[in-house]
C-alpha positions as CSV (number, residue, x, y, z in Angstrom):
1,M,-27.6,3.1,0.1
2,D,-28.1,0.7,3.0
3,Q,-24.4,-0.7,2.2
4,L,-22.5,2.9,1.7
5,L,-20.7,4.9,4.4
6,A,-19.2,8.3,4.1
7,A,-16.4,9.6,6.0
8,V,-15.5,13.2,5.6
9,D,-12.1,14.2,6.8
10,L,-11.5,18.0,7.5
11,G,-7.7,18.2,7.6
12,S,-5.7,21.3,7.9
13,N,-4.1,21.0,4.5
14,S,-6.9,18.8,2.9
15,F,-10.7,17.9,3.0
16,R,-11.3,14.6,2.1
17,L,-14.1,12.4,1.4
18,S,-14.2,8.6,1.0
19,I,-17.6,6.4,0.4
20,G,-17.1,3.0,0.8
21,R,-19.7,-0.2,0.2
22,V,-19.9,-2.6,2.8
23,E,-19.8,-6.5,1.9
24,Q,-20.1,-9.2,4.2
25,H,-18.7,-12.4,3.5
26,N,-18.6,-15.4,6.2
27,G,-19.6,-13.1,8.7
28,H,-16.8,-10.6,8.2
29,A,-17.5,-7.3,7.0
30,Q,-15.1,-5.1,4.4
31,I,-15.1,-2.0,2.9
32,Y,-14.5,-1.0,-0.4
33,A,-13.7,2.4,-1.2
34,I,-16.2,3.4,-4.5
35,D,-15.5,7.2,-4.4
36,R,-13.0,9.6,-3.5
37,L,-12.9,13.3,-3.3
38,N,-9.7,15.3,-2.3
39,E,-9.5,19.0,-2.2
40,S,-6.4,21.1,-1.3
41,V,-8.0,23.7,1.3
42,R,-4.7,25.1,3.4
43,L,-7.0,26.1,6.2
44,A,-4.5,26.6,8.5
45,A,-2.4,28.9,6.0
46,D,-2.2,32.4,7.1
47,M,-3.6,32.1,10.6
48,G,-1.2,34.0,12.4
49,P,-0.5,34.7,16.5
50,D,-4.4,35.2,17.0
51,K,-5.1,31.6,15.7
52,R,-7.9,32.5,13.6
53,I,-8.7,31.0,10.4
54,H,-8.4,33.3,7.6
55,P,-11.5,34.6,5.6
56,D,-10.1,33.4,2.1
57,A,-9.6,29.7,3.9
58,I,-13.1,29.8,5.1
59,K,-14.2,30.8,1.5
60,R,-12.2,27.9,0.1
61,A,-13.5,25.5,2.8
62,V,-17.2,26.4,2.3
63,T,-16.6,25.9,-1.7
64,I,-15.1,22.5,-1.3
65,L,-17.7,21.1,1.4
66,Q,-20.7,22.5,-1.0
67,R,-19.2,20.0,-3.5
68,F,-19.3,17.2,-0.9
69,N,-23.0,17.9,-0.1
70,E,-23.7,17.4,-3.4
71,R,-22.3,13.6,-3.4
72,I,-23.3,12.7,-0.1
73,Q,-27.1,14.1,-0.2
74,G,-29.8,11.2,0.6
75,F,-27.3,9.3,3.0
76,H,-28.7,8.8,6.4
77,P,-26.8,10.9,9.1
78,N,-26.1,7.7,10.8
79,R,-24.0,6.5,7.5
80,V,-22.2,9.6,7.4
81,R,-19.2,10.7,9.8
82,A,-17.4,14.0,9.3
83,V,-14.3,14.8,11.8
84,A,-12.3,17.9,11.7
85,T,-8.4,18.0,13.2
86,N,-5.9,20.3,14.4
87,T,-6.7,23.7,12.7
88,F,-10.5,23.4,14.2
89,R,-9.1,22.6,17.2
90,V,-6.9,25.3,17.8
91,A,-8.8,27.9,16.0
92,S,-9.9,30.8,18.4
93,N,-13.1,31.4,15.6
94,R,-14.0,27.7,15.5
95,E,-17.5,28.2,16.5
96,E,-17.8,30.6,13.6
97,M,-16.0,28.1,11.2
98,L,-17.8,25.0,12.1
99,S,-21.3,26.8,11.9
100,V,-20.6,27.4,8.0
101,A,-18.9,24.3,7.8
102,E,-21.7,22.4,8.8
103,E,-24.4,24.4,6.7
104,A,-22.3,24.0,3.6
105,L,-21.7,20.2,4.1
106,G,-25.2,19.4,5.4
107,F,-24.1,17.3,8.3
108,P,-22.8,17.5,11.7
109,I,-19.1,18.0,11.9
110,E,-16.8,16.6,15.0
111,V,-13.8,18.1,16.1
112,I,-11.9,15.2,17.5
113,S,-8.8,15.2,20.0
114,G,-5.3,14.3,18.7
115,Y,-5.5,11.3,20.3
116,E,-8.7,10.1,18.8
117,E,-7.5,11.2,15.5
118,A,-4.2,8.9,16.2
119,R,-6.4,6.1,17.0
120,L,-8.6,6.6,14.1
121,I,-5.4,6.6,11.5
122,Y,-4.2,3.9,13.2
123,T,-7.5,1.8,12.7
124,G,-7.7,3.1,9.0
125,I,-4.1,2.1,8.1
126,N,-4.4,-1.4,10.2
127,N,-7.2,-2.5,8.6
128,E,-5.8,-1.9,4.8
129,L,-3.0,-4.0,5.7
130,P,-2.3,-7.7,6.1
131,P,-3.0,-8.8,9.9
132,S,0.1,-9.4,11.8
133,S,1.2,-9.8,15.4
134,S,4.0,-7.7,14.6
135,R,4.5,-4.2,16.2
136,R,3.8,-1.2,13.7
137,L,4.9,2.2,13.8
138,M,2.6,4.7,11.7
139,V,3.2,8.2,11.1
140,D,0.9,10.8,9.4
141,I,2.0,14.4,8.7
142,G,-0.9,16.6,8.3
143,G,-1.6,20.2,7.6
144,G,-1.1,21.4,11.5
145,S,-0.5,18.3,13.6
146,T,1.6,15.1,13.2
147,E,0.2,11.6,14.7
148,I,3.2,9.2,15.7
149,I,1.3,5.5,16.8
150,I,2.9,2.3,17.7
151,G,0.3,-0.7,17.5
152,R,0.0,-4.5,17.7
153,N,-2.8,-6.1,15.7
154,H,-5.8,-3.7,16.0
155,Q,-4.8,-2.5,19.4
156,P,-2.9,1.1,19.6
157,L,-0.2,0.8,22.2
158,L,1.1,4.1,22.0
159,L,-0.5,7.4,20.6
160,S,0.8,10.9,19.9
161,S,-0.3,14.1,18.4
162,L,2.2,16.7,17.9
163,P,1.8,20.3,17.3
164,M,3.7,20.3,14.0
165,G,2.6,20.3,10.5
166,C,3.3,21.1,6.6
167,V,1.3,24.0,6.4
168,S,2.1,25.3,9.8
169,Y,5.6,24.9,9.1
170,T,5.7,26.2,5.7
171,D,4.4,29.7,7.2
172,R,6.8,29.7,10.0
173,F,9.9,28.7,8.1
174,F,9.0,28.6,4.3
175,G,6.3,31.5,3.9
176,T,8.4,33.5,1.0
177,G,8.9,29.8,-1.1
178,L,12.6,30.3,-0.3
179,I,14.7,27.3,0.6
180,T,18.0,27.7,2.3
181,E,20.2,25.3,4.5
182,N,19.2,27.7,7.3
183,R,15.8,27.8,7.0
184,M,15.8,23.9,6.3
185,N,18.0,23.3,9.3
186,Q,15.8,25.3,11.8
187,A,12.6,23.7,10.6
188,I,14.3,20.1,11.3
189,L,15.5,21.1,14.9
190,A,12.1,22.8,15.6
191,A,10.5,19.2,14.7
192,R,12.9,17.3,16.5
193,R,12.4,19.3,19.8
194,E,8.7,18.3,19.2
195,I,9.7,14.7,19.1
196,E,12.2,14.2,21.5
197,V,9.4,14.6,23.9
198,I,7.8,11.0,23.0
199,A,11.2,9.5,21.1
200,H,12.5,7.4,24.1
201,Q,9.4,6.0,24.9
202,Y,8.9,4.8,21.1
203,R,12.3,3.5,20.8
204,K,11.9,1.5,23.8
205,A,8.8,0.1,22.9
206,G,9.9,-0.6,19.5
207,W,8.6,-2.0,16.2
208,Q,9.3,-4.3,13.1
209,Y,7.6,-2.2,10.1
210,A,6.9,1.6,9.7
211,Y,4.6,3.0,7.6
212,G,3.7,6.6,6.6
213,S,0.1,7.3,5.5
214,S,-0.2,11.1,4.9
215,G,0.0,13.1,1.6
216,T,3.5,14.2,2.5
217,A,4.8,10.4,3.1
218,K,3.4,9.3,-0.1
219,G,4.8,12.3,-2.0
220,I,8.3,12.1,-0.8
221,E,8.3,8.2,-1.2
222,A,7.1,9.1,-5.2
223,I,9.9,11.7,-5.4
224,L,12.7,9.5,-3.9
225,V,11.5,6.3,-6.2
226,G,11.1,8.4,-8.9
227,K,14.6,10.5,-8.6
228,G,16.5,7.3,-7.9
229,Y,17.4,8.4,-4.1
230,S,15.6,5.2,-2.9
231,K,14.8,2.0,-4.7
232,R,12.1,1.5,-2.1
233,G,10.2,3.2,0.4
234,I,11.4,6.4,2.4
235,T,15.0,6.1,3.4
236,L,16.9,8.9,5.3
237,E,19.6,8.8,2.7
238,G,17.1,9.5,0.0
239,M,15.6,12.4,2.1
240,N,19.1,14.0,2.7
241,K,19.5,14.0,-1.1
242,L,16.3,15.4,-1.7
243,R,17.1,18.1,0.9
244,K,20.2,19.2,-0.6
245,K,18.6,19.5,-4.1
246,L,16.1,21.5,-2.8
247,I,18.9,23.8,-1.1
248,R,20.8,23.9,-4.0
249,D,17.4,24.7,-6.2
250,K,16.1,27.4,-3.7
251,K,12.8,26.2,-4.3
252,V,10.8,23.4,-5.5
253,V,11.1,22.4,-9.5
254,A,8.3,20.4,-10.1
255,E,9.6,19.5,-13.4
256,D,12.7,17.9,-11.5
257,L,10.6,16.1,-9.0
258,P,8.7,12.8,-10.8
259,G,5.4,11.9,-8.9
260,I,5.1,15.3,-6.8
261,K,1.6,16.7,-7.2
262,P,0.6,20.6,-7.7
263,H,-0.6,20.9,-4.3
264,R,2.0,19.5,-2.8
265,I,4.5,21.9,-4.2
266,P,4.2,24.6,-1.4
267,V,4.2,22.3,1.4
268,L,7.2,20.0,0.2
269,A,9.8,21.6,2.2
270,A,8.2,21.5,5.0
271,G,7.0,18.0,5.2
272,L,10.6,16.9,4.6
273,A,12.0,18.6,7.1
274,I,9.2,17.2,9.4
275,M,10.0,13.6,8.3
276,I,13.9,14.0,8.3
277,A,13.3,14.9,12.0
278,I,11.1,12.1,12.4
279,F,13.9,9.6,11.1
280,E,16.5,11.2,13.3
281,E,14.7,11.2,16.5
282,L,13.4,7.7,16.3
283,K,15.9,6.0,14.4
284,I,13.9,4.6,11.6
285,K,15.6,3.0,8.8
286,T,12.9,2.7,6.1
287,M,9.4,3.4,5.8
288,Q,6.7,2.1,3.4
289,R,3.3,4.2,2.5
290,G,0.4,2.9,4.1
291,E,-2.9,3.3,2.6
292,G,-6.3,4.7,4.3
293,A,-5.3,6.6,7.1
294,L,-7.9,8.8,9.0
295,R,-10.9,8.6,6.5
296,M,-10.8,4.9,6.2
297,G,-10.5,4.9,10.1
298,V,-13.6,6.9,10.4
299,L,-15.3,4.3,8.1
300,Y,-14.3,1.6,9.9
301,D,-15.4,2.9,12.9
302,L,-19.1,3.7,11.6
303,L,-18.8,0.0,10.7
304,G,-18.0,-0.5,14.2
305,R,-16.5,-4.0,13.4
306,D,-13.0,-5.3,13.2
307,S,-11.7,-8.6,11.6
308,D,-8.8,-10.8,12.8
309,R,-9.5,-12.5,9.2
310,D,-6.3,-11.7,6.5
311,K,-8.5,-9.2,4.5
312,R,-6.3,-10.2,1.6
313,E,-8.1,-13.6,1.5
314,E,-11.7,-12.3,1.5
315,T,-10.3,-9.5,-1.8
316,V,-9.5,-12.6,-3.4
317,I,-12.7,-14.1,-3.1
318,Q,-14.4,-11.0,-4.1
319,L,-12.3,-10.7,-7.0
320,S,-12.8,-14.2,-8.1
321,K,-16.5,-13.5,-8.0
322,R,-16.3,-10.2,-9.5
323,Y,-14.3,-11.8,-12.5
324,H,-16.4,-15.2,-12.8
325,I,-13.2,-17.3,-12.4
326,D,-13.1,-21.0,-12.7
327,L,-12.5,-22.0,-9.1
328,K,-11.8,-25.4,-10.0
329,Q,-9.0,-24.7,-12.4
330,A,-7.9,-22.0,-9.9
331,Q,-7.6,-24.6,-7.1
332,R,-5.8,-27.1,-9.4
333,V,-3.2,-24.8,-10.4
334,K,-3.0,-23.5,-6.9
335,Q,-2.4,-26.8,-5.5
336,A,0.3,-28.0,-8.1
337,A,2.1,-24.3,-7.6
338,L,2.1,-24.7,-4.0
339,A,3.3,-28.2,-4.2
340,L,6.0,-27.3,-6.5
341,F,7.0,-24.3,-4.1
342,Q,7.6,-26.8,-1.4
343,Q,10.2,-28.6,-3.3
344,L,12.0,-25.6,-3.7
345,R,13.1,-25.6,0.1
346,L,13.6,-22.2,0.4
347,K,15.2,-20.8,3.7
348,P,12.1,-20.2,5.8
349,S,11.6,-16.4,6.7
350,P,8.9,-13.9,6.5
351,D,9.8,-13.2,2.8
352,T,9.6,-16.7,1.8
353,E,6.0,-16.8,3.8
354,D,4.9,-13.5,1.8
355,L,6.1,-15.2,-1.4
356,E,4.0,-18.4,-0.8
357,K,1.1,-16.5,0.2
358,A,1.3,-14.6,-3.3
359,L,1.9,-17.5,-5.4
360,G,-1.3,-19.1,-4.1
361,W,-3.3,-15.7,-4.5
362,A,-1.8,-15.3,-7.9
363,A,-2.8,-18.9,-9.1
364,D,-6.5,-18.2,-7.9
365,L,-6.8,-14.9,-9.7
366,H,-4.6,-15.8,-12.7
367,E,-7.4,-16.0,-15.2
368,V,-9.0,-12.4,-13.9
369,G,-7.9,-11.3,-17.4
370,L,-10.1,-14.0,-19.3
371,S,-13.3,-12.2,-18.5
372,I,-12.1,-9.2,-20.6
373,A,-10.4,-10.9,-23.5
374,H,-8.5,-14.2,-24.6
375,N,-6.1,-12.9,-26.1
376,D,-2.9,-11.7,-23.7
377,Y,-5.7,-12.1,-21.1
378,H,-2.5,-12.6,-18.9
379,K,-1.8,-9.0,-19.2
380,H,-5.1,-7.9,-18.7
381,T,-4.7,-9.8,-15.4
382,A,-1.8,-8.1,-14.5
383,Y,-3.4,-4.8,-15.1
384,V,-6.2,-5.6,-13.2
385,L,-4.0,-7.1,-10.1
386,G,-1.6,-3.8,-10.3
387,H,-4.3,-1.1,-10.4
388,A,-7.4,-2.3,-8.7
389,D,-8.7,-1.4,-5.4
390,M,-7.4,-4.7,-3.1
391,P,-8.5,-4.2,0.5
392,G,-5.4,-5.5,2.6
393,F,-3.1,-5.3,-0.2
394,S,-0.3,-2.9,-0.2
395,R,1.2,-1.5,-3.3
396,D,4.4,-3.9,-3.1
397,D,1.7,-6.7,-2.5
398,Q,-0.1,-5.8,-5.9
399,A,3.3,-5.3,-7.6
400,L,4.3,-8.8,-6.9
401,L,0.9,-10.2,-7.9
402,A,1.1,-8.5,-11.3
403,F,4.7,-9.4,-11.6
404,L,3.7,-13.2,-11.3
405,S,0.5,-12.6,-13.7
406,L,2.4,-11.2,-16.2
407,G,4.7,-13.8,-16.2
408,H,2.7,-16.9,-15.9
409,Q,2.9,-17.6,-19.6
410,G,4.5,-16.1,-22.7
411,R,7.9,-14.7,-22.8
412,I,10.1,-14.3,-19.7
413,D,12.5,-11.6,-20.7
414,K,10.1,-9.1,-20.6
415,L,10.0,-9.2,-17.1
416,K,13.9,-8.8,-16.7
417,H,13.2,-5.0,-16.1
418,H,11.5,-5.7,-12.9
419,Q,14.9,-6.8,-11.5
420,P,13.2,-10.0,-9.7
421,S,15.4,-11.6,-6.8
422,R,16.4,-15.1,-7.0
423,S,13.2,-16.2,-5.0
424,E,10.9,-14.5,-7.0
425,W,12.2,-16.1,-10.3
426,L,11.7,-19.5,-8.4
427,T,8.2,-18.8,-7.5
428,L,7.4,-17.6,-11.1
429,L,8.7,-21.0,-12.1
430,C,6.2,-22.9,-9.8
431,L,3.4,-20.8,-11.4
432,R,4.3,-21.2,-15.0
433,L,4.8,-25.0,-14.3
434,S,1.6,-25.6,-12.8
435,V,-0.6,-23.6,-15.5
436,M,1.4,-25.9,-17.9
437,L,0.3,-28.9,-16.3
438,M,-3.3,-27.9,-15.8
439,R,-3.6,-27.1,-19.5
440,R,-6.2,-29.5,-20.0
441,R,-8.2,-28.6,-17.1
442,E,-8.1,-32.3,-15.4
443,D,-7.1,-33.2,-12.5
444,L,-3.7,-35.1,-11.9
445,D,-3.4,-37.9,-9.3
446,Q,0.4,-37.0,-8.8
447,L,2.8,-34.5,-10.3
448,P,4.6,-35.7,-13.2
449,I,7.7,-33.2,-12.4
450,R,9.9,-32.3,-9.4
451,V,11.9,-29.1,-9.1
452,Q,15.2,-28.6,-7.1
453,V,17.0,-25.7,-6.8
454,D,20.7,-25.4,-7.5
455,K,23.5,-22.6,-7.2
456,N,22.7,-21.3,-10.9
457,G,18.6,-21.8,-11.2
458,A,16.8,-24.9,-10.8
459,T,16.2,-28.1,-12.3
460,I,13.0,-29.8,-13.7
461,F,12.8,-33.4,-13.1
462,A,10.3,-35.1,-15.5
463,D,8.6,-38.5,-15.5
464,K,10.0,-39.9,-18.6
465,Q,7.2,-42.4,-19.3
466,W,4.4,-39.7,-18.4
467,I,6.2,-37.5,-21.0
468,A,6.7,-40.1,-23.6
469,A,2.7,-40.3,-23.8
470,R,2.7,-36.5,-23.8
471,P,4.3,-34.8,-27.0
472,L,2.6,-31.4,-26.3
473,S,4.0,-31.2,-22.8
474,E,7.3,-32.3,-23.8
475,F,7.6,-29.4,-26.4
476,S,6.2,-27.1,-23.8
477,L,8.6,-28.2,-21.0
478,R,11.5,-27.8,-23.7
479,T,10.2,-24.5,-24.5
480,E,10.1,-23.6,-21.2
481,Q,13.9,-24.2,-20.9
482,S,14.9,-21.9,-23.7
483,E,12.4,-19.1,-22.3
484,W,14.4,-18.9,-19.0
485,A,17.6,-18.9,-21.0
486,K,16.7,-15.8,-22.6
487,A,15.9,-14.1,-19.1
488,D,19.4,-15.2,-18.1
489,F,18.4,-17.7,-15.4
490,S,19.3,-21.1,-15.8
491,V,16.9,-23.9,-15.7
492,K,17.6,-27.7,-16.6
493,L,15.6,-30.4,-17.6
494,V,16.1,-33.7,-16.8
495,Y,14.0,-37.3,-17.5
496,K,13.9,-39.7,-14.7
497,K,12.5,-43.2,-14.6
498,D,11.6,-42.8,-10.9
499,L,10.9,-39.5,-9.2
500,T,10.3,-41.2,-6.2
501,T,13.9,-41.5,-5.9
502,L,14.1,-37.9,-5.4
503,D,11.7,-37.5,-2.9
504,T,13.7,-39.9,-0.7
505,A,17.0,-38.0,-1.5
506,T,15.7,-35.0,-0.3
507,S,13.4,-35.8,2.7
């Protein structure tokens, strides 16, 4: 229990409970979520002009908080923090609501300001992302308010909390469930009026990456990708396609919207309108989903510590221990794979840096699946890396690790549906070759192969003398060449007497 922290987020649309386990590594603390509860409460529904929380909403809230109470019984009060957001801030019967809510939960509840909410949201998302000196825009559309933040590293630079949310806008514009072009336009215009107050300042500050952390953002992204309206992330073009569909259908038809969760159906139109307004006012091109948000921010605030260390490195170390990985073998594969990657001489860019890091981590973890079963262990590895809670890794990061892990041995054509980029194919080639070279689990004084990129794919140059003494390695290289041909990616195999001439030629 001394290693556990609990955060309770009493939002206007949902109540959430997150329990995290604190682990220390080399003086750095990291939080792993071990349990989560998420209940739709729609606390702001039917508030009316008098701003009183409706009795039915209070009953729903009490029922949910009693469930939460059972889960966190036995926690010391200094290991639990419960925060309430916009609906509690504006409710005229707040004191009545707080009294019954605290009795049901069994712990004090803190009504936080919009700025504090924004700060905690930034802390939560930022701690679940890789460290970066780039400016990041973060958006969280709640039930009654929307927080918009720009920050760098661990420091938020601009914080705003705007009085618009998916529940309040549902009551205001889509109360009957009917979706029309006029209602959608009115909701977007209302949201734009709220955002235009901060838009100039935010656009002037600028950012390199945008993240949406709320259930609204995650729901919209799931629908856009599921419908093919967006290949990746949230875009204005994709949202306008969804907007037209909702207007055409006049309601939310869940069967036609892959990825939508039942409790998101009533508030989808309002959430979409707000997100469209944010994109239009701030001129956002694309937005990725961010994990963590308020509840993780509360956990890290409880912990009281920030770290500049790349959390992904800590996560890889923890996974290596958890799955009893042969660290010496992982290091051999990693060193060889990264050496081969350097030979590719890909154009320096953030994407190339990300691929190199992913290759190293994939090598570190490529044998995770051996702790489950030897047969098809690469499939078990890919599943774990694609689905495990991995603090610091985004879903896209994990998808890339899963791709590399699944492809590091066996057939390659099974990966064609992933539609990898040329650089991703080449990165996979480096991992496959390094695993093959280290099959004997012995150190090599120097690599007996070199890889060069050409217009159509790559060429593997193998040391002729080394290959002549190793028929299994020659067979493996020949098999590798034929496997890549099945994936419509050209890989040539050339034997050379002296590989150092290649080093001289490319230096």
